[in-house]
mmCIF file as gemmi writes it, N, C-alpha and C atoms, coordinates in Angstrom:
data_model
loop_
_atom_site.group_PDB
_atom_site.id
_atom_site.type_symbol
_atom_site.label_atom_id
_atom_site.label_alt_id
_atom_site.label_comp_id
_atom_site.label_asym_id
_atom_site.label_entity_id
_atom_site.label_seq_id
_atom_site.pdbx_PDB_ins_code
_atom_site.Cartn_x
_atom_site.Cartn_y
_atom_site.Cartn_z
_atom_site.occupancy
_atom_site.B_iso_or_equiv
_atom_site.pdbx_formal_charge
_atom_site.auth_seq_id
_atom_site.auth_asym_id
_atom_site.pdbx_PDB_model_num
ATOM 1 N N . MET Axp A 1 ? -9.274 -21.823 -13.724 1 0 ? 1 A 1
ATOM 2 C CA . MET Axp A 1 ? -9.923 -20.687 -13.136 1 0 ? 1 A 1
ATOM 3 C C . MET Axp A 1 ? -9.027 -19.468 -13.317 1 0 ? 1 A 1
ATOM 4 N N . ARG Axp A 2 ? -9.621 -18.374 -13.613 1 0 ? 2 A 1
ATOM 5 C CA . ARG Axp A 2 ? -8.859 -17.131 -13.764 1 0 ? 2 A 1
ATOM 6 C C . ARG Axp A 2 ? -8.967 -16.319 -12.492 1 0 ? 2 A 1
ATOM 7 N N . THR Axp A 3 ? -7.843 -15.682 -12.132 1 0 ? 3 A 1
ATOM 8 C CA . THR Axp A 3 ? -7.794 -14.845 -10.938 1 0 ? 3 A 1
ATOM 9 C C . THR Axp A 3 ? -7.097 -13.541 -11.285 1 0 ? 3 A 1
ATOM 10 N N . LEU Axp A 4 ? -7.62 -12.465 -10.782 1 0 ? 4 A 1
ATOM 11 C CA . LEU Axp A 4 ? -7.015 -11.157 -10.988 1 0 ? 4 A 1
ATOM 12 C C . LEU Axp A 4 ? -6.266 -10.77 -9.727 1 0 ? 4 A 1
ATOM 13 N N . ILE Axp A 5 ? -4.968 -10.443 -9.882 1 0 ? 5 A 1
ATOM 14 C CA . ILE Axp A 5 ? -4.157 -10.024 -8.733 1 0 ? 5 A 1
ATOM 15 C C . ILE Axp A 5 ? -3.388 -8.759 -9.104 1 0 ? 5 A 1
ATOM 16 N N . ASP Axp A 6 ? -3.021 -8.002 -8.111 1 0 ? 6 A 1
ATOM 17 C CA . ASP Axp A 6 ? -2.183 -6.818 -8.311 1 0 ? 6 A 1
ATOM 18 C C . ASP Axp A 6 ? -0.78 -7.144 -7.837 1 0 ? 6 A 1
ATOM 19 N N . ILE Axp A 7 ? 0.207 -6.922 -8.706 1 0 ? 7 A 1
ATOM 20 C CA . ILE Axp A 7 ? 1.606 -7.124 -8.331 1 0 ? 7 A 1
ATOM 21 C C . ILE Axp A 7 ? 2.41 -5.91 -8.782 1 0 ? 7 A 1
ATOM 22 N N . THR Axp A 8 ? 3.569 -5.756 -8.198 1 0 ? 8 A 1
ATOM 23 C CA . THR Axp A 8 ? 4.41 -4.598 -8.518 1 0 ? 8 A 1
ATOM 24 C C . THR Axp A 8 ? 5.137 -4.812 -9.84 1 0 ? 8 A 1
ATOM 25 N N . GLU Axp A 9 ? 5.644 -3.713 -10.383 1 0 ? 9 A 1
ATOM 26 C CA . GLU Axp A 9 ? 6.436 -3.792 -11.619 1 0 ? 9 A 1
ATOM 27 C C . GLU Axp A 9 ? 7.682 -4.656 -11.419 1 0 ? 9 A 1
ATOM 28 N N . LEU Axp A 10 ? 8.269 -4.556 -10.236 1 0 ? 10 A 1
ATOM 29 C CA . LEU Axp A 10 ? 9.45 -5.36 -9.921 1 0 ? 10 A 1
ATOM 30 C C . LEU Axp A 10 ? 9.101 -6.854 -9.966 1 0 ? 10 A 1
ATOM 31 N N . GLN Axp A 11 ? 7.937 -7.224 -9.433 1 0 ? 11 A 1
ATOM 32 C CA . GLN Axp A 11 ? 7.498 -8.62 -9.457 1 0 ? 11 A 1
ATOM 33 C C . GLN Axp A 11 ? 7.223 -9.076 -10.889 1 0 ? 11 A 1
ATOM 34 N N . VAL Axp A 12 ? 6.616 -8.208 -11.694 1 0 ? 12 A 1
ATOM 35 C CA . VAL Axp A 12 ? 6.35 -8.539 -13.102 1 0 ? 12 A 1
ATOM 36 C C . VAL Axp A 12 ? 7.661 -8.807 -13.822 1 0 ? 12 A 1
ATOM 37 N N . GLN Axp A 13 ? 8.653 -7.936 -13.598 1 0 ? 13 A 1
ATOM 38 C CA . GLN Axp A 13 ? 9.951 -8.11 -14.262 1 0 ? 13 A 1
ATOM 39 C C . GLN Axp A 13 ? 10.637 -9.402 -13.811 1 0 ? 13 A 1
ATOM 40 N N . ALA Axp A 14 ? 10.55 -9.698 -12.517 1 0 ? 14 A 1
ATOM 41 C CA . ALA Axp A 14 ? 11.15 -10.933 -12.009 1 0 ? 14 A 1
ATOM 42 C C . ALA Axp A 14 ? 10.475 -12.152 -12.641 1 0 ? 14 A 1
ATOM 43 N N . LEU Axp A 15 ? 9.164 -12.116 -12.751 1 0 ? 15 A 1
ATOM 44 C CA . LEU Axp A 15 ? 8.432 -13.227 -13.39 1 0 ? 15 A 1
ATOM 45 C C . LEU Axp A 15 ? 8.845 -13.373 -14.85 1 0 ? 15 A 1
ATOM 46 N N . GLU Axp A 16 ? 8.971 -12.243 -15.549 1 0 ? 16 A 1
ATOM 47 C CA . GLU Axp A 16 ? 9.397 -12.281 -16.958 1 0 ? 16 A 1
ATOM 48 C C . GLU Axp A 16 ? 10.793 -12.896 -17.087 1 0 ? 16 A 1
ATOM 49 N N . ASP Axp A 17 ? 11.7 -12.508 -16.207 1 0 ? 17 A 1
ATOM 50 C CA . ASP Axp A 17 ? 13.063 -13.035 -16.246 1 0 ? 17 A 1
ATOM 51 C C . ASP Axp A 17 ? 13.074 -14.543 -16.018 1 0 ? 17 A 1
ATOM 52 N N . ILE Axp A 18 ? 12.31 -14.997 -15.04 1 0 ? 18 A 1
ATOM 53 C CA . ILE Axp A 18 ? 12.237 -16.438 -14.739 1 0 ? 18 A 1
ATOM 54 C C . ILE Axp A 18 ? 11.607 -17.182 -15.904 1 0 ? 18 A 1
ATOM 55 N N . ALA Axp A 19 ? 10.516 -16.646 -16.422 1 0 ? 19 A 1
ATOM 56 C CA . ALA Axp A 19 ? 9.811 -17.293 -17.532 1 0 ? 19 A 1
ATOM 57 C C . ALA Axp A 19 ? 10.723 -17.414 -18.755 1 0 ? 19 A 1
ATOM 58 N N . ARG Axp A 20 ? 11.437 -16.361 -19.06 1 0 ? 20 A 1
ATOM 59 C CA . ARG Axp A 20 ? 12.346 -16.381 -20.206 1 0 ? 20 A 1
ATOM 60 C C . ARG Axp A 20 ? 13.462 -17.407 -19.99 1 0 ? 20 A 1
ATOM 61 N N . ALA Axp A 21 ? 14.04 -17.418 -18.795 1 0 ? 21 A 1
ATOM 62 C CA . ALA Axp A 21 ? 15.148 -18.334 -18.504 1 0 ? 21 A 1
ATOM 63 C C . ALA Axp A 21 ? 14.706 -19.796 -18.543 1 0 ? 21 A 1
ATOM 64 N N . GLU Axp A 22 ? 13.478 -20.059 -18.106 1 0 ? 22 A 1
ATOM 65 C CA . GLU Axp A 22 ? 12.992 -21.44 -18.053 1 0 ? 22 A 1
ATOM 66 C C . GLU Axp A 22 ? 12.148 -21.828 -19.265 1 0 ? 22 A 1
ATOM 67 N N . LYS Axp A 23 ? 12.013 -20.873 -20.204 1 0 ? 23 A 1
ATOM 68 C CA . LYS Axp A 23 ? 11.228 -21.094 -21.422 1 0 ? 23 A 1
ATOM 69 C C . LYS Axp A 23 ? 9.8 -21.548 -21.092 1 0 ? 23 A 1
ATOM 70 N N . LEU Axp A 24 ? 9.188 -20.807 -20.171 1 0 ? 24 A 1
ATOM 71 C CA . LEU Axp A 24 ? 7.815 -21.061 -19.754 1 0 ? 24 A 1
ATOM 72 C C . LEU Axp A 24 ? 7.011 -19.778 -19.896 1 0 ? 24 A 1
ATOM 73 N N . SER Axp A 25 ? 5.711 -19.919 -19.871 1 0 ? 25 A 1
ATOM 74 C CA . SER Axp A 25 ? 4.872 -18.726 -19.849 1 0 ? 25 A 1
ATOM 75 C C . SER Axp A 25 ? 4.895 -18.129 -18.446 1 0 ? 25 A 1
ATOM 76 N N . ARG Axp A 26 ? 4.555 -16.856 -18.356 1 0 ? 26 A 1
ATOM 77 C CA . ARG Axp A 26 ? 4.482 -16.207 -17.05 1 0 ? 26 A 1
ATOM 78 C C . ARG Axp A 26 ? 3.423 -16.901 -16.192 1 0 ? 26 A 1
ATOM 79 N N . ALA Axp A 27 ? 2.318 -17.301 -16.787 1 0 ? 27 A 1
ATOM 80 C CA . ALA Axp A 27 ? 1.258 -18 -16.047 1 0 ? 27 A 1
ATOM 81 C C . ALA Axp A 27 ? 1.769 -19.319 -15.474 1 0 ? 27 A 1
ATOM 82 N N . ALA Axp A 28 ? 2.595 -20.039 -16.233 1 0 ? 28 A 1
ATOM 83 C CA . ALA Axp A 28 ? 3.142 -21.318 -15.743 1 0 ? 28 A 1
ATOM 84 C C . ALA Axp A 28 ? 4.062 -21.087 -14.55 1 0 ? 28 A 1
ATOM 85 N N . VAL Axp A 29 ? 4.836 -20 -14.597 1 0 ? 29 A 1
ATOM 86 C CA . VAL Axp A 29 ? 5.732 -19.671 -13.485 1 0 ? 29 A 1
ATOM 87 C C . VAL Axp A 29 ? 4.915 -19.334 -12.236 1 0 ? 29 A 1
ATOM 88 N N . ILE Axp A 30 ? 3.849 -18.575 -12.414 1 0 ? 30 A 1
ATOM 89 C CA . ILE Axp A 30 ? 2.984 -18.212 -11.283 1 0 ? 30 A 1
ATOM 90 C C . ILE Axp A 30 ? 2.323 -19.451 -10.697 1 0 ? 30 A 1
ATOM 91 N N . ARG Axp A 31 ? 1.814 -20.346 -11.553 1 0 ? 31 A 1
ATOM 92 C CA . ARG Axp A 31 ? 1.194 -21.584 -11.045 1 0 ? 31 A 1
ATOM 93 C C . ARG Axp A 31 ? 2.197 -22.427 -10.265 1 0 ? 31 A 1
ATOM 94 N N . ALA Axp A 32 ? 3.433 -22.522 -10.759 1 0 ? 32 A 1
ATOM 95 C CA . ALA Axp A 32 ? 4.465 -23.294 -10.055 1 0 ? 32 A 1
ATOM 96 C C . ALA Axp A 32 ? 4.782 -22.66 -8.701 1 0 ? 32 A 1
ATOM 97 N N . ALA Axp A 33 ? 4.836 -21.333 -8.671 1 0 ? 33 A 1
ATOM 98 C CA . ALA Axp A 33 ? 5.117 -20.636 -7.407 1 0 ? 33 A 1
ATOM 99 C C . ALA Axp A 33 ? 3.99 -20.878 -6.402 1 0 ? 33 A 1
ATOM 100 N N . ILE Axp A 34 ? 2.75 -20.837 -6.874 1 0 ? 34 A 1
ATOM 101 C CA . ILE Axp A 34 ? 1.62 -21.093 -5.987 1 0 ? 34 A 1
ATOM 102 C C . ILE Axp A 34 ? 1.661 -22.529 -5.477 1 0 ? 34 A 1
ATOM 103 N N . ASP Axp A 35 ? 1.954 -23.477 -6.352 1 0 ? 35 A 1
ATOM 104 C CA . ASP Axp A 35 ? 2.059 -24.886 -5.932 1 0 ? 35 A 1
ATOM 105 C C . ASP Axp A 35 ? 3.099 -25.054 -4.829 1 0 ? 35 A 1
ATOM 106 N N . GLU Axp A 36 ? 4.268 -24.444 -5.005 1 0 ? 36 A 1
ATOM 107 C CA . GLU Axp A 36 ? 5.327 -24.544 -3.992 1 0 ? 36 A 1
ATOM 108 C C . GLU Axp A 36 ? 4.888 -23.922 -2.67 1 0 ? 36 A 1
ATOM 109 N N . TYR Axp A 37 ? 4.254 -22.772 -2.741 1 0 ? 37 A 1
ATOM 110 C CA . TYR Axp A 37 ? 3.808 -22.089 -1.531 1 0 ? 37 A 1
ATOM 111 C C . TYR Axp A 37 ? 2.768 -22.915 -0.785 1 0 ? 37 A 1
ATOM 112 N N . VAL Axp A 38 ? 1.804 -23.431 -1.5 1 0 ? 38 A 1
ATOM 113 C CA . VAL Axp A 38 ? 0.749 -24.241 -0.871 1 0 ? 38 A 1
ATOM 114 C C . VAL Axp A 38 ? 1.342 -25.5 -0.251 1 0 ? 38 A 1
ATOM 115 N N . GLN Axp A 39 ? 2.257 -26.139 -0.949 1 0 ? 39 A 1
ATOM 116 C CA . GLN Axp A 39 ? 2.885 -27.354 -0.424 1 0 ? 39 A 1
ATOM 117 C C . GLN Axp A 39 ? 3.646 -27.054 0.87 1 0 ? 39 A 1
ATOM 118 N N . ARG Axp A 40 ? 4.38 -25.948 0.911 1 0 ? 40 A 1
ATOM 119 C CA . ARG Axp A 40 ? 5.12 -25.574 2.126 1 0 ? 40 A 1
ATOM 120 C C . ARG Axp A 40 ? 4.189 -25.282 3.288 1 0 ? 40 A 1
ATOM 121 N N . ARG Axp A 41 ? 3.079 -24.625 3.022 1 0 ? 41 A 1
ATOM 122 C CA . ARG Axp A 41 ? 2.159 -24.211 4.081 1 0 ? 41 A 1
ATOM 123 C C . ARG Axp A 41 ? 1.305 -25.357 4.617 1 0 ? 41 A 1
ATOM 124 N N . HIS Axp A 42 ? 1.147 -26.415 3.843 1 0 ? 42 A 1
ATOM 125 C CA . HIS Axp A 42 ? 0.278 -27.511 4.254 1 0 ? 42 A 1
ATOM 126 C C . HIS Axp A 42 ? 1.033 -28.741 4.719 1 0 ? 42 A 1
ATOM 127 N N . ARG Axp A 43 ? 2.308 -28.583 5.026 1 0 ? 43 A 1
ATOM 128 C CA . ARG Axp A 43 ? 3.052 -29.714 5.585 1 0 ? 43 A 1
ATOM 129 C C . ARG Axp A 43 ? 2.47 -30.073 6.935 1 0 ? 43 A 1
ATOM 130 N N . VAL Axp A 44 ? 2.307 -31.336 7.163 1 0 ? 44 A 1
ATOM 131 C CA . VAL Axp A 44 ? 1.733 -31.814 8.415 1 0 ? 44 A 1
ATOM 132 C C . VAL Axp A 44 ? 2.841 -32.044 9.423 1 0 ? 44 A 1
ATOM 133 N N . ASP Axp A 45 ? 2.635 -31.578 10.623 1 0 ? 45 A 1
ATOM 134 C CA . ASP Axp A 45 ? 3.587 -31.819 11.703 1 0 ? 45 A 1
ATOM 135 C C . ASP Axp A 45 ? 3.261 -33.19 12.277 1 0 ? 45 A 1
ATOM 136 N N . ILE Axp A 46 ? 4.008 -34.223 11.859 1 0 ? 46 A 1
ATOM 137 C CA . ILE Axp A 46 ? 3.666 -35.587 12.259 1 0 ? 46 A 1
ATOM 138 C C . ILE Axp A 46 ? 3.89 -35.851 13.733 1 0 ? 46 A 1
ATOM 139 N N . SER Axp A 47 ? 4.613 -34.966 14.416 1 0 ? 47 A 1
ATOM 140 C CA . SER Axp A 47 ? 4.811 -35.191 15.845 1 0 ? 47 A 1
ATOM 141 C C . SER Axp A 47 ? 3.475 -35.128 16.583 1 0 ? 47 A 1
ATOM 142 N N . ASP Axp A 48 ? 2.5 -34.411 16.025 1 0 ? 48 A 1
ATOM 143 C CA . ASP Axp A 48 ? 1.173 -34.355 16.636 1 0 ? 48 A 1
ATOM 144 C C . ASP Axp A 48 ? 0.435 -35.682 16.492 1 0 ? 48 A 1
ATOM 145 N N . ALA Axp A 49 ? 0.862 -36.505 15.572 1 0 ? 49 A 1
ATOM 146 C CA . ALA Axp A 49 ? 0.16 -37.751 15.299 1 0 ? 49 A 1
ATOM 147 C C . ALA Axp A 49 ? 0.629 -38.906 16.182 1 0 ? 49 A 1
ATOM 148 N N . PHE Axp A 50 ? 1.624 -38.694 16.996 1 0 ? 50 A 1
ATOM 149 C CA . PHE Axp A 50 ? 2.194 -39.789 17.74 1 0 ? 50 A 1
ATOM 150 C C . PHE Axp A 50 ? 1.861 -39.784 19.223 1 0 ? 50 A 1
ATOM 151 N N . GLY Axp A 51 ? 0.868 -39.03 19.607 1 0 ? 51 A 1
ATOM 152 C CA . GLY Axp A 51 ? 0.385 -39.043 20.98 1 0 ? 51 A 1
ATOM 153 C C . GLY Axp A 51 ? 1.484 -38.911 22.001 1 0 ? 51 A 1
ATOM 154 N N . LEU Axp A 52 ? 1.699 -39.946 22.792 1 0 ? 52 A 1
ATOM 155 C CA . LEU Axp A 52 ? 2.69 -39.956 23.857 1 0 ? 52 A 1
ATOM 156 C C . LEU Axp A 52 ? 4.085 -39.623 23.33 1 0 ? 52 A 1
ATOM 157 N N . TRP Axp A 53 ? 4.384 -40.053 22.116 1 0 ? 53 A 1
ATOM 158 C CA . TRP Axp A 53 ? 5.731 -39.874 21.573 1 0 ? 53 A 1
ATOM 159 C C . TRP Axp A 53 ? 5.904 -38.516 20.916 1 0 ? 53 A 1
ATOM 160 N N . GLY Axp A 54 ? 4.857 -37.723 20.829 1 0 ? 54 A 1
ATOM 161 C CA . GLY Axp A 54 ? 4.928 -36.412 20.196 1 0 ? 54 A 1
ATOM 162 C C . GLY Axp A 54 ? 5.611 -35.381 21.067 1 0 ? 54 A 1
ATOM 163 N N . LYS Axp A 55 ? 5.344 -34.129 20.76 1 0 ? 55 A 1
ATOM 164 C CA . LYS Axp A 55 ? 5.969 -33.015 21.485 1 0 ? 55 A 1
ATOM 165 C C . LYS Axp A 55 ? 5.655 -33.096 22.968 1 0 ? 55 A 1
ATOM 166 N N . GLY Axp A 56 ? 6.656 -32.906 23.776 1 0 ? 56 A 1
ATOM 167 C CA . GLY Axp A 56 ? 6.454 -32.868 25.221 1 0 ? 56 A 1
ATOM 168 C C . GLY Axp A 56 ? 6.257 -34.227 25.859 1 0 ? 56 A 1
ATOM 169 N N . GLY Axp A 57 ? 6.184 -35.263 25.042 1 0 ? 57 A 1
ATOM 170 C CA . GLY Axp A 57 ? 5.993 -36.608 25.591 1 0 ? 57 A 1
ATOM 171 C C . GLY Axp A 57 ? 7.31 -37.227 26.009 1 0 ? 57 A 1
ATOM 172 N N . MET Axp A 58 ? 7.219 -38.341 26.653 1 0 ? 58 A 1
ATOM 173 C CA . MET Axp A 58 ? 8.402 -39.064 27.1 1 0 ? 58 A 1
ATOM 174 C C . MET Axp A 58 ? 9.005 -39.81 25.903 1 0 ? 58 A 1
ATOM 175 N N . ASP Axp A 59 ? 10.317 -39.894 25.849 1 0 ? 59 A 1
ATOM 176 C CA . ASP Axp A 59 ? 10.912 -40.653 24.756 1 0 ? 59 A 1
ATOM 177 C C . ASP Axp A 59 ? 10.685 -42.149 25 1 0 ? 59 A 1
ATOM 178 N N . GLY Axp A 60 ? 10.756 -42.94 23.958 1 0 ? 60 A 1
ATOM 179 C CA . GLY Axp A 60 ? 10.42 -44.356 24.009 1 0 ? 60 A 1
ATOM 180 C C . GLY Axp A 60 ? 11.213 -45.162 25.018 1 0 ? 60 A 1
ATOM 181 N N . LEU Axp A 61 ? 12.504 -44.941 25.108 1 0 ? 61 A 1
ATOM 182 C CA . LEU Axp A 61 ? 13.342 -45.706 26.028 1 0 ? 61 A 1
ATOM 183 C C . LEU Axp A 61 ? 12.99 -45.394 27.485 1 0 ? 61 A 1
ATOM 184 N N . SER Axp A 62 ? 12.796 -44.109 27.784 1 0 ? 62 A 1
ATOM 185 C CA . SER Axp A 62 ? 12.417 -43.735 29.155 1 0 ? 62 A 1
ATOM 186 C C . SER Axp A 62 ? 11.088 -44.368 29.539 1 0 ? 62 A 1
ATOM 187 N N . TYR Axp A 63 ? 10.141 -44.37 28.618 1 0 ? 63 A 1
ATOM 188 C CA . TYR Axp A 63 ? 8.833 -44.968 28.88 1 0 ? 63 A 1
ATOM 189 C C . TYR Axp A 63 ? 8.98 -46.466 29.15 1 0 ? 63 A 1
ATOM 190 N N . GLN Axp A 64 ? 9.769 -47.124 28.313 1 0 ? 64 A 1
ATOM 191 C CA . GLN Axp A 64 ? 9.978 -48.566 28.459 1 0 ? 64 A 1
ATOM 192 C C . GLN Axp A 64 ? 10.603 -48.88 29.823 1 0 ? 64 A 1
ATOM 193 N N . GLU Axp A 65 ? 11.62 -48.13 30.197 1 0 ? 65 A 1
ATOM 194 C CA . GLU Axp A 65 ? 12.272 -48.356 31.486 1 0 ? 65 A 1
ATOM 195 C C . GLU Axp A 65 ? 11.308 -48.106 32.65 1 0 ? 65 A 1
ATOM 196 N N . LYS Axp A 66 ? 10.477 -47.089 32.538 1 0 ? 66 A 1
ATOM 197 C CA . LYS Axp A 66 ? 9.511 -46.78 33.587 1 0 ? 66 A 1
ATOM 198 C C . LYS Axp A 66 ? 8.516 -47.915 33.739 1 0 ? 66 A 1
ATOM 199 N N . VAL Axp A 67 ? 7.976 -48.391 32.635 1 0 ? 67 A 1
ATOM 200 C CA . VAL Axp A 67 ? 6.975 -49.463 32.683 1 0 ? 67 A 1
ATOM 201 C C . VAL Axp A 67 ? 7.588 -50.752 33.221 1 0 ? 67 A 1
ATOM 202 N N . ARG Axp A 68 ? 8.787 -51.074 32.767 1 0 ? 68 A 1
ATOM 203 C CA . ARG Axp A 68 ? 9.422 -52.314 33.232 1 0 ? 68 A 1
ATOM 204 C C . ARG Axp A 68 ? 9.792 -52.24 34.704 1 0 ? 68 A 1
ATOM 205 N N . SER Axp A 69 ? 10.07 -51.045 35.22 1 0 ? 69 A 1
ATOM 206 C CA . SER Axp A 69 ? 10.416 -50.923 36.626 1 0 ? 69 A 1
ATOM 207 C C . SER Axp A 69 ? 9.191 -51.195 37.512 1 0 ? 69 A 1
ATOM 208 N N . GLU Axp A 70 ? 8.02 -51.087 36.944 1 0 ? 70 A 1
ATOM 209 C CA . GLU Axp A 70 ? 6.797 -51.341 37.704 1 0 ? 70 A 1
ATOM 210 C C . GLU Axp A 70 ? 6.499 -52.833 37.831 1 0 ? 70 A 1
ATOM 211 N N . TRP Axp A 71 ? 7.181 -53.69 37.118 1 0 ? 71 A 1
ATOM 212 C CA . TRP Axp A 71 ? 6.929 -55.124 37.151 1 0 ? 71 A 1
ATOM 213 C C . TRP Axp A 71 ? 7.427 -55.678 38.416 1 0 ? 71 A 1
């Protein structure tokens, strides 16, 4: 897919420098930069997946001691 974007002359020069140094096309450098950005932004915070053990929850040892004290 083709996309039209506006970038500054400084950004164009930086892309050219990177492309030349890595022996890649400017388009390849832009695609790699987008891939890195998307990957960073879509990292999942796994602490949300652990319910009780997630953020603000009780740590495992404290929970175990609490439950066993009820026996």
